[in-house]
Structures are given as structure tokens and as C-alpha cells.
Steps between C-alpha positions, in 0.01 A plus 500: 500500500603856434413816695230745400758763409689240283175399328426858420844551351448192280157638386637845421773331283212336287337843398581837367289808433267465205487731191363840486168604331322835465152545625250782507504701825140387563628145534813576702378478858652217682748433224878524559672795341793353311696815400544849629252744332539873475245776536433671172367824658540708807229504773366740545599642171453851625472699824150406610267652758420274787193705614217701362592870533680785324843493338732793544862604569638425846684828510166675490341295779427704809188547728225723349675508154249541217524328155299520186374182352612458134420136412439140597695180507337152550628148465554428135442874409811718557496871523713629217479877545732745666471591872635836591573648846210515735312235294403145566337196340218280635642151515366156594662193635718329243519792267836630367632803689537775240857609408657740741261421778618291792237528774147385539296649776210280592151635429418496875776757555367772281204728470361538147295784364436460119849493334682618810629288789657606830731281695405418862729582782524143632602310195656151533825606328530174291570554134258205401702419189613154395829535317555356161676168551404477858395132445746394240682626184534359161757225498444391861504124527271239651749229602455132412444234593181566711152361509281779382247619764189715419691804608791408270255478208361840583853640507589336162184662347606835637840440342307477170595121443230302314695179499756347730759212472407217742635145554283235342283308737647165585283204388457250776334165437358324799462121493326332793558127510312218672214248455349631814429845362185646345424863411290721726126462417544133402364207714802315646492129581540413868873447442563828320558865595459832341795661312580822683868560454473609136253777585699629784827506315342657195364784715828541682696521174258717307514750788881514428445568127518154349271362227397164639354191305315241711535183303282189539576278792773247413402157619753253661623353174765577251288584196287742698811676637657510152193665360498759780874584427417535133221747574749694702733569210570866446499578868764693683442299816332165562359414841396152584309429821540157674668196362843632556602258776627144459190284554363250249253751376733796497583525125585863442873466528553198282256620231656857498848341478386287210377819327842676546475663839850582647452477873658777714407369844252284692400534865541814711554505875179686585168445656265482335624429149788251516420306179573795273664443155620746231680486181497620130260355249572632150457872502308497829609479867301226680417484874342185645288602804392272786129390475393603854301819471693696758831377368416598150390846607786565730756385227317727259563799730854399589627383154257564217429866575868595500558304175201698339643832627843394344334429173341845511836666554433597859821338626597147609432548874320294761213640688620716765392406858381755750540480882231490765466414871384150599163501667510131610785262581636256250676159556842431339505455125636197321762469229295666228410870444139524608244735355222513751146643436453781743289798596657839545300752703547767763631246747772372265540179288332185611545164309204266469530183710408269208743530211381197303584571132154396385306771688410773265250645750782597731703643214194705402481641858874583494652839412861397546748218474724487805846400372713277736848408421622138534560394856347820637489474882168537686386867513318687767236776469672818394759336289588675169398274200503521120181470300376550137170687448223309334 
């Protein structure tokens, strides 16, 4: 067996960032920006009023000063005339401040009679002008790589970019294996169960930006598995679920090897998830996940998500654990790294008593995986521990 860290290094060696494609800005949210992009204009492109009021010269601002109104500026409608001494322009929020003017007195700080305004004695003193380029200037960069958030998309639009270069979505084929499995909504025999892992993993990986393909369940025979692998052709990553151990009905490894899979490793010193396998199968990386539901989902979090992020160009890095205070004692850990389902609340981090790898109900209640190193001694309340958010 190898360690979790070693397994991740093997997995990262199997993949590299995918090619770049250009997408419309409307489709860019959640995608990974693949190259730096530059603003094509300055924002704001002119000195703009931040308030409704009157534009004039700062040098003429003093209590009780009187000005003659000679025009109006509104958003999208600039004032293009000339403003002489003792004159002002009515201006609204977002409008360009006329040339040679540098102060906007808010409308509440003036008294207006017809075309004349008089400044009040107790003005707030702010110029109420947003300077040109106060947000960004033409040529400023948005740095890649980054997963584009809604606010990023808004910024890109303001930079006047209608299209952006993004990393292609990784295509992940998911193959559940086993005669015992039926799809949700079907009627299982008394000796069958519902296939759940494929749905959980697809949701997990789609949230990371992958395009997932849930293939038909592969039965515990060689022809069925070969058909499933053929259907997965063209994928960037192939995930199999179950059948990766060494039992009489565990056929994934021998069938994959027969089809050309070059195995990188088998078995990881972790709980849950020891019977993990990985390798290269043609143009695709392949990961053989355990069949137990919790094991499959935990391995998806620990191994598959970082691989998808590496394919997207976000770096070949493991998930970064956080630290919390233990809210309930823990016994000593065994020789394998243990990822314990846990609850993090105001009292601290508390692991569930039952850590059986078949219990999806407990995983669903959890919001953290408490990470325990091999041979970790017993821990008391208040100890500092590492965890991964769920």
C-alpha cells in the first residue's frame, strides 16, 4: 500500500491541463479562465458624477456662492457646451463631469430659484466625482487560471470582453459495476441494491466543472465490462466503481489490463477507500474506486476532485485541510490515514461514532471529514485537529 500523498502524486502524473477553447461571456460563469485577459477600455471612461447635483469648479466653491445654470448632463447624455466663471451644470449620477469642472455639489446642499443656485453654508465638502480609471484602465489584466465567479463575469463585461478563453471541461465517464445494482426507480430483487455512487460522484464532479457521462451498469462478467470501457472511449478520465478488489467477481483490473491499462498503483493506506486503483488507459486516466458508498464518495473528494482541478489547469494540489478544535474525545488511530465523517459546529468538531463505510445517511449529515494521520494517539476534547469541509 502507498500513502494518500503518494497516491495523489501518481494521479497527478497521469494528467495534464486540457486544451483551451473560447466561449461567449454568457457561458463563462463557473468555467476556468485559461489565459490572462486585458481590459479593452478604461472604467469609468470619464470623470463621472457619483451623486445628483450641480457640477462647478472647486475654486469657486464657498458658502453662499451663487451660480447660473447653463445646461444639463445625464447618464448617456454629456454636456458639450462651455461653462464660464460663476456658471454650473445640472448633473445626475453616472453622467460625465463637463470639461474644466471638478466638483459636484449635491442637490440637497443648494437652494435653487429658476436658473440660479446658491450654495448652502453647511455643505458636506466632498467632490462627489468618480475619477476616470478609478476601477481599471485599458490593458489591466484579469489573471489566469481562476474559476470565473458571477462577479468576475460582471468585471469581464465591464472590460468590454464578449468572449473569454477557458479550459475545456474534462469528460469523465462513470462506470458502476456489479450484478447487485439497479438504477433508482427500478424494482430491485431481494438480493439487489440501488446504484447510488454514480449519482453522487456525478454531482460532485459537475460542481467542479467536469462533464460527466453515466454509463450503463457493468455486470460482473467480462463482456459487459468490455462494452462499458468501449462506451467510455474519448473520455479524459474513466471512473469505475466497485470490482477493483481481488475477489472472484472483481474483474475491473484484469479486464482493464487486457484492454491496455497501464497500472500506476493499487491500494492506499487510508480508511475508507483502501482498494483504490489507478492507471492510464489509452488517452484517458483511469481510477478504480471502491464500491462501498462512503468509500467511493470520500475517494471522490480526496482523489478525483483534485485530478479534475488539475485537468482544468487549476494546479496539481491536494485538498487543503483546515484546523478545528475537537469537541469529543477520539481513541487512538490505526496504521491507515482515517477520514472520519464529522460535524463542525460552534462547539468544535465531533466525529460520528459509527464510521461504517456503507452508511450514506451519516455522510449526508456530515459537513466535514476529520483527517487523522496513521498511528495518531488518542485525543482529548480541545485538541487541534485537521478536517476537510464537505
